[in-house]
N, C-alpha and C positions, 0 to 999 in steps of 0.2 A: 745464332745459327750462321754458318758461313755460306755466303751466296756465291757458290762456285758454279762454273759453267755446267750445263746439262750435257749428257751424252746424246749427241744429235741423232745417233742411230736408233734411239728409242722414240724419237718423235715421228709424227705422221709424214707421209710423202709430201703433203702440201707445206708443212712447216719446214721440212728439209729443203724444199725448193726455194722458199723465201730466204733461207740462210745460205744459199749456194754461191752467191757472188756479191761483189761490192755494191753494184747498182741495186740488186734486189734487196740487199740488207738495208740500204738507205730508204728504199720505198717502204719496207716493213717497219723500220724504225719510225717513220712518219705516219704509220697507221694506214698505209695505202696498199698493202699487200692483200691479194684476194684470199683471205682466210675466213671461211664461213663458220668454222667451229671455234667457240669461245676458248676452249682449252688450247687449241693451236695458237690463237692470237696472243693470249697472255704468256704462253710458253716462249714464243718467238720474241716478244717484247722483253721478257726477263732475260733471255739469252743475249740479246743485243744491249741490254743495260749493264751487263758485266763484262763485255768485250773491252780490249785495251784501246780501241779506236774512240777517242774522246768525242768526236763529232757525232758518230753513230750512237754512242752511249747517251749523250745529252738529248738527242732527238727521241730515243726510245724511252728514256725516263719521263720526258714531257708527255709522250703519247700514253704511257702507262697511267699517269696521274689524271688524264682527261678521259679515260674510257667510260662509256655510258654504264649506268648501274645495271641494266639488264644483262649486259655482256659479262660484267664482273660476277653477278649472282650466278649466272650459268656456269662460269668457269670455276669459281671458288667453291661451289657446291659439288663439283665432280670429283669423285674419289680417285680418278686416274691422274689428277694433277699432281705434279711433283711437290713434295713438302717445301722445298726451297722456294718454289714459285709462290706458294701460298704465303710463306713468311715474308717474302719480298713485298708483296702487295699489301700486307698488313703493316709492315714497319717502315718501308721505304717509299711506297707509292701512295701514302696517305689514304689508306682504305677508309671509306666513309663509315660512320658509326652503325648505320643500318645494315652493313654487310658483315659486321662482327659475328652476329648469330650464325651466319652461313659458314664462317670459318670454324667456329666452335663445334658445329654439328658435323663437319667433314672429318671422317675418321682418318684421312690422310694427312691432316694437319699435324705438324710435329708437336711433341709435348712442350718443347721450349717456347714455341709460338703461343700455345695456350697459356703457359705460365706468364708470359708477358701481358697477354690480354687480361688475365685474371687479376692483375694488380690494379687495373684502371677500369675494369668492366662495370656496367651498371648492376643494380641489385638483381634484375631479372636475368642478365647475362651470367652473373656469378652462379645463380641457381642452375642455369643451363649447364655450366661447366661442372658443377658439383654432381650432376646426375651421372656423369661418366666415371663410375668408381674404378674401373680398370685403369683408366688413364691417371687418375689421382694416385692410385697405389704404386704405379711405376714411376711417378715423377713427383717427389715431395716438394719441389719448387712451386708447384701449383697450390699446394696446401698453404705454404708460407705466403704466397701472393694473395690468396683469398683471405687469410687471417689478417693481413695488414691493409686490406682494401676497406676503407671507411664506408663504402657503399654496401658491403656484404651484410646480410642479415645475421643476427647472432645465432638464430636457429640453424642457418646454413653452415656457419663457422663451426658450431658444436658438432654438427653431423660429420663434416669432413675430418675434424680432429678425432672424434670418436672412432671413425673408420680407421684412421692411422694407428690409434692406440690399440684397437682390437687386433690389428695385424702386426703389432710390435714394431712399428716404424718409428724412427727418430726424424725430426724435421730440422736440419741444420740452419735453415733460414729463419727460425724463430729462436731468439737468444734464450728465452725463458721456457724452452720446450718442456722441460720436466715439470715445471709449475703449471703450464698450460694443460698438459695431459692429466695431471692429478686433479686440477680444477674441474675439468669436464667430467671426469669420472665421479667426483664428489657431487657435482651439481646433478648428475644423472641419478645418483642414489636418492637425493633429496627431492627430486622432481616427482610430483604425483603422476600416476599412470594416465596417459592421454586416451580419451575415449575414441573409439573408431570414428572415422570421418562421417559416416552416415548417422551417427548418434549425436554429433555435436550440434548444438543449437546455433541459431543466427547470432545470439548474444555472445556466445563463446568465440565464434569466428571474428566478430567485431573486436572483442577484447584482444585477441591474438594480433590482429592487424594494427590495433592501436599501440600495442607494446612494441611492435617492429618499427613503427613510424613515429616514435615518441618525439615530441617537440623539444627544441633546445631550451634549457633552463634560462630564466631571465635574470638571475642573480647568482652570486657565488653561494649564498645560503641555500637557494633552491637546488643548485648543483650538488652541494654536499648531501642534502637529504636524498636526492635521486641516487647518488652513489651508494649510500647506505642500503638502499632497497634492491640493489642489483644482486644477481646470483654470483657465486664464486667465479665461474668461468667468464661472466661478463666483466667482473672487476679485473680479472687477470688480463683480459683483452684491452680494456681501457688503460690499464697500467702499461701495457706494451705500446699502444698506438695513440694514447690520449695526450692531452696538453700538460703543461707544467703544473697548473692548479690541480688537475685531477691526480697527477702523480704525488703531489705534496699531501693530498688527503689519503690516498691509498697506501702510501709507504708507512702510515701509522696504523694500518689495519692489523688487528691482533692475529690474523692468520698469516703465518710466515710466508706461505707460498705466494700470497698477494704482494707483500712487501718486497720479496725477492724478484718478482716479475717487474716491479717498478725499477729497481736498481739495475736490472739487466736490460732494460729498454734501450734500444739504440738512440733514442731521443735524449737520454740523460747526458749532458755535457759536463765539462770539468767544474764549472762554478756551482752547478747544481749538486754534483757529487761531493764537493767540498762542504756544502751546507749540510748534507746528510752525514758526512764523516764526523762533524762536530756535535751532532745531535745525540745526546746520551739517552734519549727516550726510545730510540729505535732498536729494533731487534739486533742481537749479537750477530746473527747470520748476515744481515745487511752490512754491518761494519766490517765483518770478516771478508765479504765479497769485495768491498771497496779496497781493502788492504791487499787483496790478491791481484788487483788490476795494475800491472806494471806501468801502463801509460798514465794512470792517475797518480800513482805514488812517486812518479818522477817530479811532480810539482811540489814545491816546498810547502805551500799553505795546506795541501792535503796531508802531507807527512805530519805537519804540526798538529792538525786537527785530529788525526788518528791516534797519535801517541798521547794526546791529552784526553782521549775518550776512554774511560775505564772499561768500556765494552769491547775495545779492540783486543783481539787475541794476543796474549803476552808474547809469544814467539815473534809475531809480526811487529809488535811495538818495539821489542828489543832490536829487531833488525833495522828499524827506521831510526832509532835513537841516535846512533853515531853521526847521522847526517844533519842533526840540528845545529843551529848556530849557538854560539856560547851563551848569549843572553837567554835564549829559550831553554837551553840545557840547564842553566842555573835555576830557572823558574821551575823546571820539572823536578830538580833535586829537592826543592822546598815544598812541592805540591803534596797535599794530603788527599787529593781526589782521585789519584791513580793508584794502582797496585804498589805495595811497598817495595816489591822486588824491582819494579821499574824505576821508582824514585831513587833507590839505592844504587842502581846501575848508572843513573844519571849523575849522581854525586861522584861516583868513581871516574866517569868520563870527564866531568868538569874539573876534577882534581888533576887528572893527567894533563889536560890542556893547559892548566895553570903551572905545570912543571912539577907537580907534587907526585907522590908515589901512588901506585895503583891501590 
């Protein structure tokens, strides 16, 4: 959000008076202006924080950072406060963690401000953000931020994704959105109907809490077992935001949507993609996705891995073949592990490079 100057005509007479002259501006920037209303005080400090005068700006910024919590709570909870001021105190003035709830609950907070908070919010704060369905539906960036926030509970993630799916929204901020949407719907079909809250026993409540706060596995073997027991939507989320070990396990999952979520994860880097490109046990869809990524196929070792993988789509392999070095092209010409049409084309290309006929 751009922190542009406020229209001073919209401010109170007290705030306008504090901004009326150079000396009064400096007094206000130092927090010495007689402004009893918290909204007036933070609005004036914001206005002076974005003025071109470096001295006034620095003083106002320092005053904004040191405001007492009771003043900030009073101001940031007020629906009359301009969204730019709220965003400034969250992102620039180092808003204290305990004030984030106040910003989330203020209907005047801009959607982009809430999206920024959703990416780093605590579990309870994410739940608070997720309660405002209207805001979530008009700002898909919030859904993406919740999805990638490791603090967010899986039940909350499923709820906001399901909301988006029901309203036929796409979330550009999640690379594997199609897989995420299908996974949540499939998990919903497989999930047993939940009893009404008043009918749930204390044991059921405990088990739900235990699932949401599951302890970290102590070994890779334990982690592998835990992954197998996850729901489809949980696996897809782990594939998207998990670590390299988790991705290496989940890319072998028999459900293609889970394997595709892994390869579409923004955490997958070139070396990891190269390892997947050479793995003949993986889904053809995974290999095809790697072959479609131009930034990956620019790298020679990924080109070589793909053309040597019999699961690489033939048109993609044919396209990459002319870029191979002579030594690798000759090896391809003799290979029996790739499609015959590909090895035949490799022989033709190798012959042309040696000066022979096509």
